N, C-alpha and C positions, 0 to 999 in steps of 0.2 A: 531295384524299387519297382513296384508295379506301376500301371497305366494311371491310376489315380493319383498316386502319390507324384509322378512326374508332371501329372497334368497341374495339382496343387503348386508345386515347386514352379512350374513355368510361369503360372499365374501369378504368383507372388513376386517372383524375380522381375517379370515384365511390368508390373505396376511399381516396382520399387518401394519395398516396405517403409522406407523411411522418406518418402516425396511426400507431396503435399495432400496425396490421396490415401484414404484408410478405407479397407475393407470391413463393413459391418454386415454379419449374418442377420438376415430379416425374419421375423416370426420364428425366432430360433426356438421356441418352445413347441412349436407344433411340427406334427409329421407331415408335412406339405407334399401333397402329390400332383395336385393341379392349382394353377394360378393364373389369374386374368391380368393381363396389363394394358393399360391405355396413355398413350402418350396425349399429354393435356397442353404443356408449353413447350416452346422452342423447336428444336428438329432432331429426330431420332432414325439410326441404323440399325436393323436386325444384322448381326454379323454370325455366319455359321461357317463351317468348313466347305461350304458350297459357294459363299460369296456374300453379298450384300444385298439388304432389300430395305428400300427406304419406307419408312412407316410414315402414315399420315396422322396428323392431329385428331385424337378422339378415335382412331382406328383401335379394333378389339382384337388382340391376340392371345390365344390360348396356349399354355405351356403346361404339358402333363407327363409325368414320369410313366416311361414305358420300359420295364428293365432296368439296365444300366443307362438307358438314354432317353432322349426329351423329344416328345411329339410335339411339333409347333403349327398351328392352325389358326386360321382367321374365321371370320363369321361365315365363309361360303366353302373353304377349302383346306385340305392339309397342305403345310408348305414343306414340310419334310420333318425327317428325324434325324436327330445329331446327338453326340456325346455331350458337346458343349455350346451353349447359346450366349450370345451377349447383346445388350441394347446399350449402344453407345450414342450419347448425345453430342450435338455437333454445335452448340452454343455454350455461352456461359449462363443461360437462364432456363436450361431444360428442366423440366419436370414431369414426372411419369408416375400414374395411379397403379398401385398393384392389389388386387384384390384376390386372397386365399378363397379356392372355391372347394377343394379337397382336403382338410376340412375347411368348413366354412367359418370365416372371420372377416370383422369390418375392415373395409378399404383404408390404405394409407396412401400419402402421395410422398415421393422422395425426388430430391435433385440428383442430377447427373447420372451415372452408367449403373447398368445391372449386369451381372453374370450368373449363369445358372447351368447346374450340372448336378449329376446324381450321386450322391455319397452316403454313409449311414442309412440305406434303404429309405431317403427321402430327396425330394426336390430341394437342393440346396439353392437359396437366393441370397446373392451378396450383393449390396450396394457399394459400388466403387465411388467415394464422396470426396469432394474437396473438405480437406480436414477442418477449415474454419467454418463451412456450411454444418457440418456433422457438430462442432462444438455449439454453434448458435441453437441448433435443434435440441440439443442434449439441455441447455441451458433453459430453454423454453418448456421443454418436459419436466424438468426438476424444479423450476422457479415460478412458471407461470407468467402470465402478461402483465402489462402497466405497471413495471417497476421502475424505480430509479436509474440511470445509467450507470452510476458508479457500483450499485449493487449488481447489476447486470456483468459489469467488467470483473468484479470478485469471483463472481459464480463460473465466468469463462476460464480463469485462471484454475481454479479447481477442477473443472471438465478436463480442460487442456493436460494438467497435470496427471490427471488419472490416466487419460487416454494414451499420453506418451510413456508413461511408465508401464503400460499393459499392453503394449502393441504386439506382443509374440503370447498373449494370454490363450488364444485360440489358434496359435501357429499349426499345430498338429491336425487340425481340421480345415486348414487353408484360408483361414481369414484373419483379421486383426481383433476385432472386438464383436459382441452379439448385441441384440437389443434387449437383452433382459436386464432386470434390476442389478443382477450380481456382476455385470459389467457397468453399464449406465443405461438408465432410461433414454430410449432413443424411439421416438414415435413418427419420425418423418417430419414433413412440414404440417403443423398443427395449424398456426394461423401465420406463422413466418412473421412475427414482430419485426419491423424493419430495424427499430432501435436495438432490439437485441442483436442482430447481425452487426450492426454499426458497433456497439459496444464491444463484440468479440473481436472485430477488425482492429479496434483501437488497442486491443491487447495482443496483437496477433504475435504468435512465437513465445509470448511471456509464460513462464512456469515457476513453481513454486520448489525449491529446492533446501534440504537441511545443510547442515555445517560441511557435510562431506560432499557437496553438489550433487546427491542422490534426490531423485524426485521424491516429495513427502506423500505420506499417506493422507491425501487431503480431504477428511471425514468432514460432513457436514450434517445437520438435522433441522428439522423445522422450528423447535423452540426449546431453550435450555431451562427456562423456568427461573432465570436469575443467576444460576451458576452452571457453567459447562462442566464436563465431567473429566476426570482423569483417565487416560486411555486404560492404564493397567486394572481401573475398577470396572472397566466394562469388557475388555478382551483380554487374552492371555499375555500379549506383550505390551510393553511400555514404550511409548514413543515420547522423547524429551521435548518435541515441541506440541504435544498434545496432552495440554496441563490444565486444570481447573482455572477458570477466570471468572471473575463476578461480571455479570451482565444486566445492568440495569434498563437496558435499553427494550428488552423484549417482555418485558413483565406486566404490560397494559396489552399486548397482542392476544389475539383469539384463542392462540393455543398455549396460552400462559399458566393456564389453570384446569384442573379438572376434578372429578369426585366419583368415587366407586363405594358401593356398599357390597360387602360378602358377609355371608353368615359366619358366625363365630364358629360353628361345626366344621366348616369347610377351611377356614383359617386353621383351625387347629389340626386337622387332617394334614394340610401342608407342612405345618411346622413338625408334625410327628414323623412324615417322610424324611424329615431333614436330620432326624435323631433326638427332638425334643420331647422330653417327658412332660407333657402339658398336664399330668396329674399333680405335678409338684406345683403348679400356679393356682394360690388359694385364692387372690383377687384379680378380678378382670383387667383391672389397671396396669397389671404388670404387662399388658400387651400393647399397651400405649406407648408412642414414640414419636418425638416432636424435634426433628433435627433443627439446628440453626443452620447448617450449610447443606449442599449437596451430599448426601450420605453414600457410602461405599457399601455400608452393613446395616443389617436390623439386630440389635442387641435383644438377647433374650436367654435368661437362665445361663449365664457367662458363656453363651455361644453367639457366634455373630455368622449370620446368613447373608448371603450378598444380594442385594437389592435387586439385581439383575435377574435373579432365580424367580422373584416374585413376581416381576415383569412377565418373564416368559410364561410361567405357571397360571397366572390370572389374566395374562393378554392386557396388560395394563399399558396404556399411551406413554408412559417414561418409568424410570426407575427412580425417581424423585418424589418421595411422599411421606405424609405422617400418618399416625396411625390413632386413631381413637376408637374406644369400645362403648357401645350404648346398647345395654341389655344383651339381646342375642346377636348383636350385629356389629362389624367391625368397619367402621367409616375409613376410608383412605382419601385424604385431601393432597391431590397430586399437582405437581408443577412440570409444565413443560410436554413437548411431544417428540418423542425419538429417543435415540441412546444417547444423546449429549455430548458427544465427543467432537470437538472441532468447531468449526463456523456455525454459528447459531443463524437460520436464514431470517427469522423475523428480527431479530437484533440487528442483523446487517442490513435488512431494509431500514429501519428506523435510523441507524447511523448515516444511510446514503441520504434519506430525507433530511437529516440535520446537516448537510454539508460535507460529510467524511469523504475522502477518497479512497479509491478503491486498494491502494497499497496500504494505506492505514487501516482498514478494515481486515486484510489480510494479516497484517501484524500483531493487531488486538488478539485475535483468536489463535494463530500458530505462533508460538513464540521460539526466538532464535533463527528464524527462516530468512530466506532471501528470494526475492522475485528477481529472476534473471531469464535471459533470452536462451531458448533451447541450444543454440549454438555453444552457449557456455558449459553445457553438461556433459560429461566423459560417458559415452554410453558403451557397454560391452554386451553383445547379444550372441546367444547360442547360434551355431552354425546350422542353416537350415537343412542341408544334405544329409539324409539318414545314414549314409555310410560313414559319418563321423560319430565319435563317442560323444555324448549330451555335455561332457564336462568340457569339451573343448569349445573354445571362443575365438570369435574373430574380433577385432576392434573396429569399429566404424567411425568414420570421421563426423563429428556431431554436426558440422556444418551443413552435411547433405540433407539434413532432415528439414531444412528451410530453404533449400534452394529449389 
């Protein structure tokens, strides 16, 4: 294995992939070359191959990619060039500000530690953070502030279930997860609402599993419009716990309804692209469609077109809508916001306001699942060492995850 692979392997092993710390790649969609860091709370040390340097609160440090190495400098001088640099907090309340310079991007604040190295021709910036702090930040990014505690607990279970089920999503790149939406939205400390962190700690170690004790696909969305969607109606695969349920709690929320008007010409163009011969439609009323429940398909001339295809093509807020034609316009009266699978956030918020406990909320939206401690989940993880075939696995004691 080359030097980079060994470095990454050592990084993962030294931090223990199944410990309370997780490694999150920051600004993962940016081709970072230079960042500015500033400790704002707690106490930090700069760790290099040469030794340690104590950092002062509000001290400015620049890190720049120079070939395969990192140039470190402060406001006055160069501190040195190394292959790997770490910024390690010394307390439980450490906060550090990270500002991308090249390219420029708004600064964000993070808890705990940072590690820097050059890979993929960019400056990798990895936040090694306590798992529950990370979960709390994800919940705040995904759900926003000023919600009920029981809703935050439910959202914490969702975020933790995803994180623990995808710890090796970016293993080949040297970290666990990234801060992009295809992992989980992670923007560091936004306001760090203390109630969110407390709700996260109240559910510490709890995840959602299916009947085989495997982490579920804990899907969620903003508003289902009154009925959640079956997973097979949205995605290629069917999950027995992701089935449509009626949700009367979200129907008065702000994202419960919407309306879009499309020209009849554009509607016909789309239908024609799906093989519909619109010249056979003599009366425009044939385009009309008013489903009683969340539909999977739009029926037209003995054909069924998936509603999700309309959503994608026209950029709709959801795939749940009725169709009415007025002269040369098609009016879509829509319901909900998002893909509609799994937990409806605005419905869950209302449930929590009405006194529902988080476990009852989870069991309402995910059918036949269980809430368990991570120690009860049997994990099998691919061996990290590249000398082994990827099909080889090593059993890991699940208890180690929460020790």
